[in-house]
N, C-alpha and C positions, 0 to 999 in steps of 0.2 A: 270801545267797539272796534272789532277787527275790520280791516280792509282786505278784500280778496279779489285779486285780479287774475283772470284766466284767459290766456291766448289773445291778449289785446292787440289788435291791429288797426292802424289808422293810415289811410292813404289819401294823398292829395294828387289827383290825376294819376300819373305813372309813378309818383314818388311815395315810398313807404316811410312815413315819419316814425312809426312804431311798428315793429314786426314780431308778432306772436309772443308778446311779453306776458310773463306770468310771475307773480310774487304775492306775498302776504305781509301785512303789517299788523302786529298784535296790539291789543288794547294796552295803553300805557307806554307804548314804545315810541321813541323818537327816531325816525329813519332819515338818514342823510342821503339825499338823492343827487348823485353826481353824474357829470358827463360833459363833454365839450359842447360848444355851441352847435346846434343842429342835431344833437344826439336823440332828441325826442322827449326831454324832461318836461318842458312846458306843455307839450301836447298831452302827455300822460296825465299831468296834474289837472289840466282842463277837462280831460275825459272823466277823471275821478269826481271832479266837482260838478259834472253834468253840463258843462258849457259847450261841449262839442259832442257830436254823435260818433259812435264807434263804427268802423267798417266791419270788423269782426270781433268776436270775443265777448267777455262778460265781466262786469265789475259789480261787486256787492259791498255794501256798507252794512256790516252785521248780516242780517238775513234779507235785507232789501236790495233789489236790483236797481242800479243807477239808470238803466235803460227803461224798464217798465214801471218803476215806482219812484220816478224822479221827484215828485212832490214830497215824498217822505224822506228821501236821501238828502235833498238840499237843505232840509231843516236840521239835519244831523251834522252838516259840514260848515265850517268857517273857512273862508278862502281869502288869502291876501296875495293878489297877483304881483308880478314883478314891478309893473308900473302902477303904483298905488293910485287908483282912480277916485280921488276925493273931490268934493264940491268946495272949491276954495273960497267962495263967497259966504259960506255958512259958518256960524260959530260952532265950536267943538261940541258943546252940549246939544245944540239943535240938530247937528248932523247925526249924532249918536241916537237921538230920539227918533229921527226920521228912519234910520236903519233899523231900529227896534220895531217900529211900526211896519216896515217892509217885511220883517221876519215874523210878524203877527204875534208879538208878545202881548200878553194881557195888559190893558191900559193901566190897571192898578199896580202892575209890577215894573213898569218902564222906568220910573224915577229911581227906584231902588237899584235896578240893574245898571243904569247910567252911573249912579254914585259908586257902585262897586267897580265898574270898569275904569272909571277915572282914577280910583285908588290903585287898582291892580296894575294899570299901565302907566302910573306916574304922571298923570295929567292935571293934578289938582291946581297948579299955578297957571295952567294954560286953558282951562276949560271954558272961559268966557271970551277967549280970543277968536278972531276969524282964522280959519285954517290957512289962509294965504299969509298970515303973519307969523306962522310957526316955522321953526327950523326943520331941516330934513329929518333929524332924529325924532322930533315930536310928531311930525307928520306920519312917520312909520308907527309911532305909538298909537296914533289915532286909527291908522289902518288895522293894527292888531286889535284895538278896542272894538272896531266895527265887526271884525271877523269873529270876535268872542261874545258879542252883545247878546246873542240868543242862546248862549251856553251850549255850543255844539260839542258832540262827542269826538269829532274828527276835525283836525286843523291842518290846512294845506298852506304852506308858506313858500312862495317863490321869490328867492333872493331878498329876504326880509331886511338885510343890513346893507343893501346897495347904497353907496354914497355917504355912509355914516363915518364919523371919526372913531378912533380906537376906543374912547370912553363910551360912546354911544353903542358901539358894537358889543362891548362887555355888558352893558345894561340890558340890551335887547336879548343877548344870549342867556343871561340870568333869568330874565322874564320867561323865556321859552322853556328853560329847564324847570322852572317853578310850575308852569302850566302843564308840562309834560307828565307830571305825576298823576294827573287825572284824565288826560286825553290821549288820543292816538294822533301823532304828528308826522307829517312828511315835510321835510325841510330841504329845499334846493339852494345851493350856494356855490360860488366859485372860490370862496375863501376856505381852503381846505383845513386850515388850522381851526377855524370856527366850527366846521362840521365835526372834526375829531373831538373838540372840547364839549360840544353840545349833544351829539347824537349817540344813541346806544348801538346803532348798527348802520353800516354804510352799504349802499347799493350803487354800483357804477354801470351806466349804460353807454353804449357807443353804436351809432348808426341803427338805433332802434332795438338793439339786443343787449341783454344783461351780460356783462363781462366779469363782474365780481360782486359778491354778496357776503357780508360778514362783519364782524367787529374790526376795528383798526388793527388790533393785534393779530387776528386771524388772517387778514389780508397781507400783513407783513410776512407772516410765517409762510403762507402759500406762495407768495411771490419770491421771497429770498430762497426758500427751499433748504437752507442750511444755517447753522449757527455761526455768527460772526462776533468776535470778541476783541475788545481793546485791552491790552495787557501792558502794564508798566512794571518794570523790574529794576530794582536798585542792586548795587554790589555785584554786578555781573558784566562780563565781556559780551557785548551785544552779538558779535559774530558767532561766538561760541554758543550763546543762548539760542540763536536762530537754528544752528545745526542740531542742538539737543532737542529742542521743541519739535523740529521738523520730523524727527524720528518717532514721535508719539503716533501710535497706530490710528487714533481717531482724528488726527489733524491732516487736513488737505493742503493747506498753504499757510506760510508765515511770511508776512511783509513788514519791512521797517517803515517807520513814520518819519517823513521829512521834518527836519528841524527839532525832532524830539528823540534824542539818542537813547533814551531809556524805554521808549514805547514801541509796541509791536501790534500789528493787526493780524489776528489769527482766524482762519476759516476752517471750521470742522467739516468732516465728511458728511454727506447727506444722511440724515436720520440719526446722527451721533452728536454727543456733547463732549467737549474736551475740558470743561472747567475743573473737574476733580483731578484729571491727569496733570493739568498745568500746575495746580496747587501742590500736588505731591512732588512734581519735578522740582519746583522751587525749594521745597523743604529739603529734598535730597541733596541739592547743590548749594544750599546755604544762601540763596537769593532772597532779598526782601521784596515780596510781592505787594506793591502799593496800590494797584488798580487791576480789577478784573470785571469789566462791565460789558454787557451786550451792546453791539452797534445796531441801532434800529434803522430799518429802511424808512425813509421819509414818505409820508402819504403822497406828496407831490411826485416823487419818483415812481410810485406804484401807478398813480393816475396817468402819467406820461407813457409808461410802459404798456398799459392796457388800452390806451386810446390813440396812440400815435398812428 
């Protein structure tokens, strides 16, 4: 089910937490929602979930308005907030049963749904424990289970892997990817490698405004603006190779690599590619070309550039 956000604005007094924000998330898409602290991520997710009122704008879940049809939209949404609000004195199964009842599941369907969530979220060995006895990783699994208990069409996850160890992060990431085949997911995280590995698309906001929207590769291309290559050449005098390569029309800059005498970093002119010309030049000069690979801009560098 699609999420459609048009001209979303939320103010707190004189402060605009979100300012005229518009975007869509398609059915079956996992959207990575990024931004520095205070950018408006959590405010936006709370607004989508119907937890806070909009100052201006409109949010629709499918054809239903979050503002005027909140009873319908809330049944379509599963929400895991950043600070997972669990009832620590309850046993896992009892907690999931309670959440299923709050979501108005049919009584004859609740046990089957709990069993399914226990299996999907990997809680089989923990289901009879008190939540207070669980590790951070299993508490996050319980949080995901409660968000999914009513089989929502939309899932909103605010920092779902906060405080988890690397193994737990991988497990939760795989679970989200599995769920994402069937649902529309908005995922917020400060772990950029996790977002890149998990999400189909990345949206970055800063000070309540969208500053980037696209796949990781699209963001790299838009930010770098030109092709950058790492080239390693054997059987060549480096200084001579630099001079010859620098004369190629499509090449803007040739730099040597410190401590790697056979390697060069080559920047092509905007809108051009130098790979074919480099290969042909190596053939003509009898050089052994052992590496010709693109240098990718890191997502962390893109994030810093757009939000500094």
